[in-house]
N, C-alpha and C positions, 0 to 999 in steps of 0.2 A: 364768863363775862369779865371784862376788865375792871369793872367797878364792884368791888366786894363791900367796901365801907367808904364813907366819905373820910378823907384824910383828916388827921387832927389839925387843930388851929396852929400849933407850934411848928415852925419850920425846923425840920430835923433831917438828918441823913437817913436814907433807907437802911434796913438791917444789913449788916455785912459791909457797909460802906465806911470810908474814913473821911472825915472832914478835912478839906485842904485849904479852905479860905471862906471868909465871910465878907460880903460886899453887897451893896445895892439892895439891902433888905433880904438878902439870900444867904443860905448856907450851901456852899459848894462842896460836893463830896465825890470821891472816886470809888468805884466798885471793884470787886475782884474780876480778874481777867476771865473772859469766856474761853471756850476751847480753841478759838482762833487767835487768842492772845490779845483781844481787844478789851480794854478796861473802860467800862462805861462811866460817864460823868453825869452828875445829877445836881440840879439846883432846886432847893425848896425855899420859897419866898413868901413874904407878906408885904404887899405894896399898898399901904394905906391911902396914897394919893392917886391911885389908878382905879378908874371905874371899870367894872367887869365888862359892861357892854362895849366900851371903847376897845379894850384889849381883844375881845372876841371879834370885833370888826377888823382889827389889824391882822389877826392870825388866820381868819377864814379864807382869804383868797389864796389858792394853791400856787398861783403864779406871782405872789406879792412878797415873797421872802427876800428878794434882792433889795427891797425897800427897807427891810428890818434888820438883816444880818450883814454886818460889814464885809464878811468874806465871800458872800454870794454875789457874783457879778451878773449872772444870767439865771433866770428862773422862768421857764416857759412850759406851758401845758403841751404835751405831746398828743394825748387822747384821754377820753373819759370812758370808763367801762362801769356801768351801774353806779354804785356809790363810791367808787374810787377813781382817782385821777393820776395818770402817769405824768410825772414832771421831770424835765431835764434841767439840771443845775450845773453851772460852772462856778467853782470856788477858787478864789485866789488868796493864797496865804503866803506872806513874805518868806522867802528862803527856799521855796520849792516850786516845781512846775505846777501850773493850774491843774486842779482836779475836776473831773466831770463825773456826774452820777445821774442815774435814772432811779427815781423813787416812786413808789405807789403811795399817794396821800389819801387819807380818809378822815372823816369827822364822826365822833360818837358823842351823844349827849345822854345825861341822866339828871333830870331836874335842872339845876343851875350849873352842874358840872359839865364842862365841855372838854373833850380831848381831841386835839389836832395831831394825828399820828402819821408816821411814814415808815416805810421799810424798803430796803434795797430791792430794786427790780433787776437782779443780776441775770435773769433769764431773758431779758430784753436786749436786742442788739443796739449798740451805740457806736456811731461813727464819730471818733474823736477829732477835735481840732488838732492840727499838727503840733506836736510837742507836749500836748496835754496827756494826763494819765487818768485812767478810770479808777475812781475810788473803789476799794474792795468792799467796804461796808458803810452804810449810812442809814441807821435805824434810830428812831426816837419819837418824842412827842412833846407837846406843850399841853398841860392840863390846867385849866383855870376854873375858879369858882369864887363866889362871894366869900370873903373872910368874916368870921363871926365878930371880929373887932372893927369891922369897916374896911373898905377897900377890897382888894383882890388877893386871893391865895393863888400862887403860881408854882407849878412843878414843871421843870424842863429836864428832859432826859435825852442823852445822846450817846450812841455807841457808833463810833466812827473810826474807820481804818482807811488812811489815804492811799494805800497801795503804793507800789514802787519804792524807791529809796528815799528815806526821809531822815535828816539829821536829828540826833537825839534832842538837841536844844529846841527844835521846832515842836517835837512831841511834848516836851515838858511845858513849853509856853502855851500850846493849844489847850492842854488839860487843866490849866489854871487861869492864866492871863486871858486866853481867848474866850473861854466860857464867861469869865467875869466881865469882859468887854461886851459880849452879847447881852448879858443880863442888864448891865448898866445902861446900854443904849436903848434896848427895848423898853425898859422902865421909863427912861427919860422921854422917849417919843410918845408913850402912852399917857404919861402925866402931863406933857405939854399941851395935849389936846383937850384937857378938861375945861 
């Protein structure tokens, strides 16, 4: 089971991760590369001005991430199988061709802790828009719960490989500036609706 213990109240990097930035009430960290060379990114946050229920409402729609994440331009449900949803996304990051991905999304809950997770559906066929590239990996989650000091505890984890040729400056920006922008924008959208 993915929930062994409720995470501690202090936002911290997971074991083996290196802190790269602090912003938007979050500690951003980079993990060790997996066998495919993908170094996951993680944000551990305390958002005191964000209500848990509002953030849950924002993260729940599998086809709503284009409203939340600046780089996602298309987010549409392909099909639903049991408790998981196949989602097609097109991501547009400055400096590279648009990336397309198919991901399986699912939600798990344990008390007030909710995890909105996804993993790459690389065994599913995908007809790319001309000029786009299929992302090699897109795995991650948003995990949210009430914070003991008020507001919401947020953990966001992403292991993403864009596939194709990508300039090193884009990789560096995405791993710090891109994640920071996501966390800042999602927090602002959630807090603005209180």
